[in-house]
N, CA, C and O of each residue as an XYZ file, in Angstrom:
336
protein
N     -72.176     18.066    123.521
C     -72.333     16.879    122.751
C     -73.452     16.027    123.310
O     -74.198     15.411    122.549
N     -73.585     15.979    124.647
C     -74.700     15.246    125.236
C     -76.029     15.880    124.836
O     -77.014     15.186    124.583
N     -76.037     17.197    124.786
C     -77.253     17.914    124.418
C     -77.626     17.638    122.961
O     -78.805     17.469    122.651
N     -76.649     17.591    122.073
C     -76.923     17.302    120.662
C     -77.559     15.921    120.517
O     -78.517     15.751    119.762
N     -77.030     14.940    121.236
C     -77.590     13.575    121.186
C     -78.996     13.537    121.775
O     -79.880     12.876    121.232
N     -79.203     14.239    122.879
C     -80.521     14.252    123.522
C     -81.560     14.942    122.646
O     -82.692     14.471    122.529
N     -81.178     16.051    122.035
C     -82.104     16.769    121.145
C     -82.460     15.884    119.958
O     -83.626     15.792    119.576
N     -81.467     15.239    119.379
C     -81.722     14.366    118.237
C     -82.673     13.237    118.619
O     -83.631     12.962    117.896
N     -82.416     12.587    119.741
C     -83.273     11.475    120.168
C     -84.705     11.936    120.392
O     -85.651     11.261    119.986
N     -84.864     13.078    121.033
C     -86.213     13.588    121.320
C     -86.942     13.962    120.036
O     -88.111     13.618    119.859
N     -86.256     14.666    119.140
C     -86.901     15.063    117.893
C     -87.247     13.854    117.028
O     -88.313     13.816    116.415
N     -86.357     12.871    116.976
C     -86.664     11.661    116.206
C     -87.874     10.946    116.788
O     -88.715     10.432    116.050
N     -87.957     10.916    118.096
C     -89.099     10.279    118.761
C     -90.387     11.041    118.466
O     -91.409     10.441    118.136
N     -90.331     12.358    118.585
C     -91.515     13.177    118.341
C     -91.966     13.105    116.890
O     -93.157     12.947    116.620
N     -91.037     13.217    115.959
C     -91.385     13.164    114.540
C     -91.959     11.799    114.193
O     -92.947     11.699    113.466
N     -91.344     10.761    114.707
C     -91.821      9.412    114.425
C     -93.215      9.161    114.954
O     -94.007      8.475    114.308
N     -93.533      9.707    116.125
C     -94.859      9.479    116.695
C     -95.925     10.354    116.046
O     -97.097      9.979    116.011
N     -95.536     11.493    115.542
C     -96.507     12.388    114.900
C     -96.816     11.939    113.478
O     -97.979     11.802    113.099
N     -95.776     11.713    112.702
C     -95.949     11.415    111.283
C     -95.899      9.936    110.949
O     -96.088      9.556    109.793
N     -95.647      9.095    111.947
C     -95.551      7.651    111.733
C     -94.499      7.311    110.681
O     -94.684      6.402    109.872
N     -93.397      8.049    110.704
C     -92.300      7.757    109.787
C     -91.260      6.928    110.521
O     -91.204      6.931    111.750
N     -90.453      6.232    109.772
C     -89.410      5.419    110.386
C     -88.308      6.317    110.935
O     -88.173      7.471    110.530
N     -87.534      5.780    111.849
C     -86.417      6.533    112.425
C     -85.408      6.914    111.349
O     -84.838      8.004    111.395
N     -85.181      6.024    110.378
C     -84.229      6.334    109.305
C     -84.722      7.485    108.441
O     -83.939      8.355    108.059
N     -86.007      7.496    108.134
C     -86.571      8.591    107.346
C     -86.492      9.895    108.122
O     -86.117     10.929    107.569
N     -86.840      9.850    109.390
C     -86.787     11.054    110.219
C     -85.358     11.568    110.328
O     -85.126     12.776    110.296
N     -84.399     10.653    110.456
C     -82.994     11.061    110.579
C     -82.504     11.774    109.328
O     -81.688     12.690    109.425
N     -82.988     11.371    108.148
C     -82.559     12.047    106.921
C     -83.147     13.458    106.835
O     -82.576     14.334    106.187
N     -84.282     13.670    107.489
C     -84.910     14.987    107.478
C     -84.339     15.928    108.540
O     -84.476     17.147    108.434
N     -83.709     15.367    109.547
C     -83.207     16.127    110.684
C     -81.703     16.310    110.566
O     -80.969     15.341    110.375
N     -81.242     17.551    110.680
C     -79.812     17.820    110.588
C     -79.356     18.500    111.881
O     -79.758     19.624    112.183
N     -78.516     17.801    112.630
C     -77.944     18.352    113.858
C     -76.498     18.694    113.564
O     -75.741     17.856    113.073
N     -76.115     19.916    113.863
C     -74.749     20.395    113.648
C     -74.195     20.845    114.983
O     -74.770     21.713    115.640
N     -73.078     20.258    115.386
C     -72.420     20.602    116.638
C     -71.184     21.423    116.314
O     -70.275     20.951    115.631
N     -71.157     22.653    116.808
C     -70.021     23.547    116.583
C     -69.216     23.678    117.872
O     -69.781     23.783    118.961
N     -67.917     23.672    117.740
C     -67.049     23.911    118.885
C     -65.890     24.798    118.457
O     -65.363     24.663    117.353
N     -65.509     25.692    119.328
C     -64.407     26.597    118.993
C     -63.048     25.935    119.181
O     -62.031     26.451    118.717
N     -63.033     24.809    119.852
C     -61.772     24.120    120.128
C     -61.309     23.237    118.986
O     -61.999     23.078    117.979
N     -60.118     22.661    119.163
C     -59.548     21.803    118.124
C     -60.127     20.388    118.124
O     -59.823     19.597    117.231
N     -60.950     20.067    119.107
C     -61.544     18.742    119.195
C     -62.589     18.689    120.281
O     -62.872     19.692    120.938
N     -63.166     17.508    120.469
C     -64.154     17.296    121.521
C     -63.480     16.596    122.693
O     -62.591     15.769    122.495
N     -63.890     16.916    123.888
C     -63.356     16.294    125.102
C     -61.828     16.332    125.118
O     -61.176     15.307    125.317
N     -61.276     17.497    124.912
C     -59.821     17.635    124.780
C     -59.057     17.280    126.057
O     -57.845     17.071    126.010
N     -59.744     17.210    127.183
C     -59.066     16.805    128.415
C     -59.000     15.286    128.561
O     -58.362     14.777    129.482
N     -59.656     14.565    127.656
C     -59.650     13.105    127.681
C     -58.576     12.566    126.732
O     -58.027     13.307    125.916
N     -58.292     11.298    126.848
C     -57.258     10.707    125.983
C     -57.746     10.611    124.537
O     -58.936     10.749    124.253
N     -56.805     10.373    123.640
C     -57.096     10.372    122.204
C     -58.104      9.299    121.816
O     -58.921      9.520    120.922
N     -58.063      8.151    122.466
C     -59.006      7.073    122.149
C     -60.438      7.490    122.463
O     -61.349      7.248    121.672
N     -60.633      8.115    123.615
C     -61.965      8.589    123.995
C     -62.446      9.660    123.029
O     -63.606      9.652    122.618
N     -61.575     10.568    122.671
C     -61.935     11.623    121.723
C     -62.358     11.033    120.383
O     -63.341     11.473    119.786
N     -61.618     10.043    119.918
C     -61.935      9.415    118.638
C     -63.269      8.683    118.705
O     -64.066      8.758    117.770
N     -63.518      7.974    119.805
C     -64.775      7.229    119.952
C     -65.992      8.151    119.979
O     -67.011      7.855    119.354
N     -65.890      9.256    120.694
C     -67.043     10.166    120.753
C     -67.305     10.781    119.379
O     -68.460     10.955    118.990
N     -66.251     11.108    118.647
C     -66.431     11.654    117.303
C     -67.091     10.622    116.401
O     -67.997     10.959    115.638
N     -66.650      9.361    116.478
C     -67.244      8.295    115.678
C     -68.709      8.075    116.051
O     -69.549      7.850    115.180
N     -69.010      8.140    117.343
C     -70.385      7.954    117.801
C     -71.291      9.044    117.251
O     -72.379      8.757    116.751
N     -70.853     10.280    117.340
C     -71.658     11.392    116.830
C     -71.874     11.253    115.328
O     -72.993     11.415    114.841
N     -70.814     10.957    114.600
C     -70.936     10.815    113.149
C     -71.842      9.650    112.773
O     -72.604      9.747    111.812
N     -71.768      8.551    113.518
C     -72.634      7.405    113.218
C     -74.103      7.715    113.484
O     -74.990      7.100    112.891
N     -74.356      8.664    114.371
C     -75.726      9.088    114.647
C     -76.205     10.144    113.649
O     -77.356     10.577    113.700
N     -75.320     10.551    112.750
C     -75.682     11.562    111.763
C     -75.539     12.977    112.276
O     -76.090     13.906    111.686
N     -74.807     13.163    113.368
C     -74.570     14.495    113.924
C     -73.273     15.025    113.330
O     -72.204     14.448    113.530
N     -73.379     16.119    112.605
C     -72.208     16.732    111.974
C     -71.441     17.540    113.018
O     -72.042     18.244    113.829
N     -70.125     17.438    112.996
C     -69.281     18.151    113.954
C     -68.346     19.076    113.188
O     -67.674     18.653    112.247
N     -68.307     20.326    113.592
C     -67.382     21.299    113.016
C     -66.489     21.811    114.129
O     -66.971     22.318    115.141
N     -65.191     21.678    113.939
C     -64.208     22.129    114.918
C     -63.702     23.518    114.561
O     -63.775     23.944    113.408
N     -63.194     24.209    115.559
C     -62.605     25.549    115.386
C     -63.581     26.531    114.727
O     -63.212     27.265    113.810
N     -64.811     26.533    115.200
C     -65.836     27.439    114.678
C     -66.380     28.288    115.820
O     -66.573     27.810    116.938
N     -66.620     29.545    115.514
C     -67.184     30.459    116.497
C     -68.496     31.003    115.940
O     -68.535     31.512    114.820
N     -69.565     30.895    116.719
C     -70.864     31.428    116.303
C     -70.784     32.950    116.334
O     -70.388     33.544    117.337
N     -71.168     33.572    115.216
C     -71.119     35.034    115.118
C     -72.499     35.672    115.193
O     -72.625     36.843    115.554
N     -73.527     34.913    114.856
C     -74.887     35.449    114.927
C     -75.889     34.309    114.857
O     -75.635     33.258    114.268
N     -77.026     34.552    115.474
C     -78.136     33.604    115.398
C     -79.344     34.380    114.900
O     -79.758     35.372    115.500
N     -79.899     33.906    113.790
C     -81.070     34.537    113.210
C     -82.225     33.548    113.288
O     -82.067     32.448    113.817
N     -83.358     33.924    112.777
C     -84.561     33.105    112.928
C     -84.361     31.648    112.529
O     -84.669     30.747    113.311
N     -83.855     31.406    111.339
C     -83.676     30.040    110.850
C     -82.225     29.724    110.518
O     -81.945     28.772    109.789
N     -81.307     30.514    111.045
C     -79.918     30.387    110.640
C     -78.969     30.641    111.803
O     -79.207     31.504    112.648
N     -77.908     29.881    111.823
C     -76.795     30.142    112.739
C     -75.600     30.471    111.852
O     -75.217     29.690    110.982
N     -75.029     31.628    112.088
C     -73.852     32.034    111.320
C     -72.621     31.783    112.152
O     -72.613     32.061    113.351
N     -71.575     31.256    111.530
C     -70.350     31.021    112.249
C     -69.160     31.310    111.355
O     -69.266     31.412    110.133
N     -68.014     31.438    112.028
C     -66.766     31.711    111.342
C     -65.802     30.606    111.737
O     -65.692     30.261    112.914
N     -65.118     30.061    110.773
C     -64.150     29.008    111.014
C     -62.755     29.617    111.124
O     -62.398     30.521    110.369
N     -61.982     29.114    112.066
C     -60.627     29.636    112.223
C     -59.613     28.846    111.391
O     -58.414     29.122    111.446
N     -60.092     27.869    110.625
C     -59.169     27.099    109.741
C     -58.941     27.825    108.450
O     -58.203     27.341    107.591
């Protein structure tokens, strides 16, 4: 999750400096998807912390998919299978 936030921040910064677009415009063009095979994020932490991190990611426009396993990575595609 830290990596997803860091990648998003770096790409937004790079896109904004190259194309002189606003952060909001760049964010609509950039799609970050965080996949986890578990039932939640930070499952060793309390429920309040788990809820806050999920809200933070969603507010940043980072999509989170739970109970997903990556099955293949291709040139422009990540394939996954959901256990739900």
